[in-house]
C-alpha positions as CSV (number, residue, x, y, z in Angstrom):
1,M,4.6,-6.5,-24.9
2,D,5.6,-5.8,-20.9
3,A,3.7,-2.2,-21.4
4,L,0.4,-4.2,-22.0
5,D,1.5,-6.9,-19.7
6,L,1.7,-3.5,-17.5
7,A,-2.0,-2.3,-18.5
8,T,-3.4,-6.0,-17.8
9,F,-2.0,-6.3,-14.3
10,R,-3.0,-2.5,-12.9
11,T,-6.7,-3.2,-14.9
12,A,-6.7,-6.5,-12.8
13,V,-5.4,-4.8,-8.9
14,A,-8.1,-2.2,-10.0
15,R,-10.9,-4.8,-10.6
16,M,-10.2,-6.8,-7.4
17,Y,-9.6,-3.5,-5.1
18,L,-13.8,-2.8,-6.6
19,A,-14.8,-6.3,-6.4
20,D,-17.8,-6.7,-4.1
21,T,-15.3,-9.3,-1.2
22,D,-14.3,-9.5,2.1
23,V,-10.7,-9.5,3.1
24,T,-10.5,-13.1,2.4
25,G,-11.5,-13.5,-1.2
26,W,-9.0,-10.2,-1.4
27,R,-6.3,-12.2,-0.4
28,A,-7.1,-14.9,-2.6
29,A,-7.5,-12.9,-4.9
30,R,-4.1,-10.8,-4.7
31,D,-2.5,-14.6,-4.6
32,E,-3.9,-16.1,-8.0
33,L,-2.7,-12.9,-9.3
34,F,0.7,-12.6,-8.0
35,R,1.4,-16.6,-9.0
36,D,-0.2,-15.9,-12.8
37,H,0.6,-12.6,-14.3
38,P,3.4,-12.3,-16.3
39,Q,3.9,-8.4,-14.7
40,S,4.0,-10.1,-10.9
41,P,6.8,-8.5,-8.4
42,I,7.3,-12.5,-7.4
43,P,10.5,-13.1,-9.0
44,R,9.4,-15.7,-12.5
45,G,10.0,-19.8,-11.6
46,S,10.2,-18.7,-8.4
47,Q,8.0,-21.3,-5.8
48,F,5.3,-19.3,-4.6
49,D,2.6,-20.6,-2.0
50,G,0.9,-17.6,-1.7
51,L,1.7,-14.3,0.5
52,P,1.8,-14.4,4.1
53,Y,-0.6,-11.9,6.4
54,F,-1.8,-11.3,9.7
55,P,-5.2,-12.7,10.3
56,P,-8.1,-10.3,9.4
57,D,-8.9,-7.8,12.5
58,E,-12.5,-6.2,12.9
59,E,-10.2,-3.1,15.0
60,A,-7.3,-2.9,12.6
61,V,-10.4,-1.0,10.9
62,V,-10.6,2.4,11.9
63,E,-12.3,6.1,11.0
64,A,-9.7,9.1,11.7
65,V,-10.2,12.5,10.8
66,V,-8.0,14.5,8.1
67,R,-6.2,17.7,10.1
68,P,-5.9,20.0,7.2
69,A,-1.9,20.6,6.9
70,D,0.7,21.3,4.4
71,G,3.8,20.7,3.2
72,E,5.4,18.5,0.3
73,I,7.6,15.6,0.0
74,E,10.8,13.9,-2.5
75,I,10.7,10.3,-1.8
76,D,13.5,9.2,-4.2
77,T,12.9,5.8,-5.7
78,G,16.6,5.2,-6.5
79,G,15.4,3.9,-10.2
80,P,14.3,5.3,-13.4
81,D,10.9,7.2,-11.4
82,G,13.9,8.8,-9.7
83,V,12.4,11.6,-7.3
84,C,8.6,11.7,-6.7
85,R,7.0,14.2,-4.9
86,Y,4.2,14.6,-3.1
87,T,1.6,16.9,-1.7
88,R,0.0,16.2,2.0
89,V,-3.5,15.5,1.8
90,G,-4.1,16.1,5.2
91,I,-2.5,14.6,9.1
92,L,-4.7,11.2,10.0
93,D,-5.2,10.8,13.7
94,T,-5.1,6.9,14.2
95,P,-5.0,5.0,17.0
96,Y,-1.5,3.6,16.1
97,G,-0.4,7.1,15.6
98,E,-0.6,10.3,13.2
99,L,0.1,9.4,9.6
100,S,0.6,12.2,6.6
101,L,-1.8,11.5,3.7
102,W,0.2,12.2,0.2
103,W,-1.4,13.1,-3.0
104,L,1.4,12.6,-6.0
105,A,2.0,15.9,-7.3
106,A,2.3,13.8,-11.3
107,Y,0.1,13.2,-14.3
108,G,-3.3,11.8,-12.6
109,G,-2.1,12.2,-9.3
110,G,-3.3,9.8,-6.6
111,L,-4.4,9.3,-3.0
112,F,-0.6,7.4,-1.3
113,L,-0.5,6.5,2.2
114,P,2.8,4.2,3.2
115,V,3.2,3.4,6.9
116,R,6.4,2.1,8.6
117,D,5.7,0.4,12.1
118,A,7.2,-1.7,14.9
119,T,6.4,-4.7,12.9
120,C,8.7,-3.2,9.9
121,G,11.6,-5.9,10.2
122,P,10.6,-8.8,12.6
123,S,7.4,-9.5,10.5
124,S,6.3,-7.4,7.5
125,Y,8.7,-5.9,5.5
126,G,11.3,-3.1,6.8
127,G,10.8,-0.6,4.4
128,G,6.9,-0.4,5.7
129,R,3.4,-0.9,3.6
130,Y,1.3,0.9,1.5
131,L,-2.2,1.2,2.7
132,T,-3.1,3.2,-0.6
133,D,-1.4,3.9,-3.8
134,T,-4.1,4.9,-6.0
135,V,-1.3,5.2,-8.9
136,K,-1.4,1.9,-9.0
137,G,-5.2,1.4,-8.7
138,T,-5.3,0.0,-5.1
139,H,-8.3,2.6,-4.1
140,G,-11.2,1.8,-2.2
141,R,-10.3,-0.8,0.6
142,G,-7.2,0.6,2.2
143,V,-8.2,4.2,3.0
144,V,-11.8,5.1,1.7
145,P,-12.7,8.9,1.7
146,L,-16.0,9.8,3.6
147,S,-17.8,13.1,4.0
148,A,-17.0,15.4,6.3
149,G,-12.9,15.6,6.6
150,R,-12.9,11.8,7.3
151,V,-11.5,8.5,6.2
152,R,-11.9,4.6,6.6
153,L,-8.6,2.9,7.4
154,D,-8.5,-0.7,6.9
155,F,-5.1,-1.7,7.8
156,N,-6.3,-5.2,6.7
157,Y,-5.6,-4.5,3.6
158,L,-1.5,-3.2,4.3
159,Y,0.2,-4.5,1.6
160,N,4.0,-5.0,0.3
161,P,5.7,-2.8,-2.2
162,S,6.5,-4.5,-5.1
163,C,10.7,-4.1,-3.9
164,A,9.6,-6.3,-1.1
165,Y,9.8,-9.3,-3.4
166,D,12.5,-8.7,-5.6
167,D,15.8,-6.3,-6.0
168,Q,15.0,-5.2,-9.1
169,W,11.5,-2.8,-8.3
170,L,12.5,0.0,-6.5
171,C,9.8,1.9,-4.6
172,P,9.2,4.7,-2.8
173,L,9.2,3.8,0.7
174,A,7.6,5.5,4.1
175,P,8.9,8.6,5.0
176,P,9.9,9.0,8.8
177,E,6.8,11.0,9.6
178,N,5.0,8.1,8.9
179,T,6.7,6.2,11.1
180,V,4.8,5.1,14.3
181,R,6.1,3.6,17.2
182,A,3.0,1.0,17.3
183,E,2.4,-2.3,15.8
184,I,0.0,-2.9,13.6
185,R,-0.7,-6.2,13.3
186,A,-3.3,-6.4,10.8
187,G,-1.8,-6.4,6.4
188,E,1.1,-8.2,4.9
189,L,3.6,-9.9,6.7
190,K,7.4,-10.7,4.7
191,Y,7.3,-12.5,1.9
192,H,10.5,-13.9,2.5
């Protein structure tokens, strides 16, 4: 029944991302899901008092031009998923630096925007955070496609990959080209 539990978890994530709430409501719903769902990445039996975040910041919401770019990248998860192949959708010019927006080159595909910034290690997960991974249902908040080759990025929705909570999870991490020198003081902090 793990597969059905995982399906209900992903459905709950998608509903949470598409719900008509602000970032505070989204964070509360995420805490509830992580606390109560059997497929939560939080280890069972752990003391869980909620996920820590930077305070919401209006300046962490920006529009970015998507400059055309091509190329592919392979990221080895080190686990049963093996190597994930991504196609570059484009380069985003953000106030924090350039970031590549990726498309998972597998059945169903999906946008993927991992970010590693100067907070990674000291105050947020060292391997980087995700702004979107639509395969997991995280669409409609962190990265919102607009018209004419633009996207809205809301870095308040940066979140840790599952491997940040428990070593049983293996995740594709931000590649070197999605590493920026700036601090992005928005989104989720380190769990531990």
